[in-house]
N, C-alpha and C positions, 0 to 999 in steps of 0.2 A: 331834752333827754339823748335828743338826737345828735347832737353836738357830741355827747359824752360817748356816744357809738361811734362816733366818726374820728373820734380821737383813738379812741381804742384798736379800730381797725386801721389807723394810721401806724400805732406803736406796733401791734403784731406784725405787721408790714418789715416795719425795722429790725424787730427781732429775728423774721424769717431770713432776711438778708444778712444778720449778723450770726445767726446759728441755722446752720443750714439741714439739721434735723427739727426744725420746730412747724409745727403744723402736719408733718407726717404720721401714717398711723402707727400706733403702739409697736415698740421693737422693729422699725424700718430703719432706723439710724441707730440703734441703740448700740451696736458694735461701734460706728462711729464715734459715738458719742464717750462712750468707755476710753478708745483710743486716745481721743483728744482731750479725755480729762486727766488721764494718765502722762501724755506728754506736757503737761502744763504742771503736774506734781513734778514729773521728775525736771523741769525745766527751773522749777521754784526752787527745788532741793538743790539744784546745783548751783544756782546762783546763793543760797545761801552758805552752801559750805564753800562756795568762795569767797564770800565775804568774812566768814570764820577762819578760810584759811591764810587769809589776809592778816589778820591778826598772828595767826602763827607764824607767818613768814616774819614780822618783827621781831617774835621772839628768837625765831630762827637766826638773824642778824642780829647780833647785837650792837653793831655799828649804826645801823638804820634805826633800832631801838632807843639809843641814845640821843639820836637826831628828832627822833618825834617826841622823846618826853622830854625835848630841851636842853640837855646835858649840854651838849654841845656849843648853846650860847656863851658859857663861861670855861669850858673845857677843851681842850685839845688833847689827840693821842701824843705830839713829841713837844708841844711847846705849852709855856704858861700862858693861859688868857688872864681871866679874871681869877679861877683857881688854878691848881697846878696841874701840870701836863697829867695824864694817865701813866706814862713810863716812871714819871717821878713817884707816882701814888706806888705803883709796883715795886718799884725797888725800895721805897720806906716801909711796905709791909710783906716782903717776902720772907719766906720761911715761919711767921708767924702763924701757931693754930688759930687763933678766933679771929684773923683778920676780915675773912668773910662776914662775918656774924658782926662784928664792929662795924666795918664800912656800911652795911645793909643798914643799921641804926642809922648813921650818920646822913647816908643818902635821905631816907624816911622823915627823919627826924629835923633835920637840920643838923649843925655845928659852927663852931666859932676857935679863931685860933691856933687850929692845928697845923695852918699853914699861913699866917698871917692874919693881919687884922680885920681882913673883908669875911663876913660870913656866909654861911653856906645855908639859905633859908630851907625850911621841909619841904618836901615835894610829894605833897598831896594827891597828886594826879599819877605816882606811882606804885604800883602793887607790890605787897613782897616780894612775888612771884617774877617779876620783872626789875626788882632792885637785887635780889638775889644773881639774875643773869648777866646785867650792868655790870655789878661787883667783880663775879668770875672773868668777866671779860676785861675787866681795866686789870685785874691782876694777872691777867695774862701778858698783857705789854710787855715790849721788852726795847 
């Protein structure tokens, strides 16, 4: 039993070193505790917003989104790689009312035969919203 008390005492000393308000009379550090807790909450909230904001930043820059989703492994803006250049896609679909929805479906489900014998596989990692962002960007290329 004596050893348990000693271990408890050692733990309480460590806690007091880490938590300045530990072992003080009730209310002694209550303001400090609340202020410290609020700082931690604000810091964690800011971190979460930054992480979420990082995803929004990808959506705000379609070129970065295309890179992140792997589109640039097979496509480039001005030159044919495996798939067509984005400027060629924009030219082909210019003026077509349903072009965006048609291309979004091709991005999501894949396609073959439109630009030659090499098929474009489905892109399961691309959300519907991201596909719309990417297609709008592709269609804006000149």
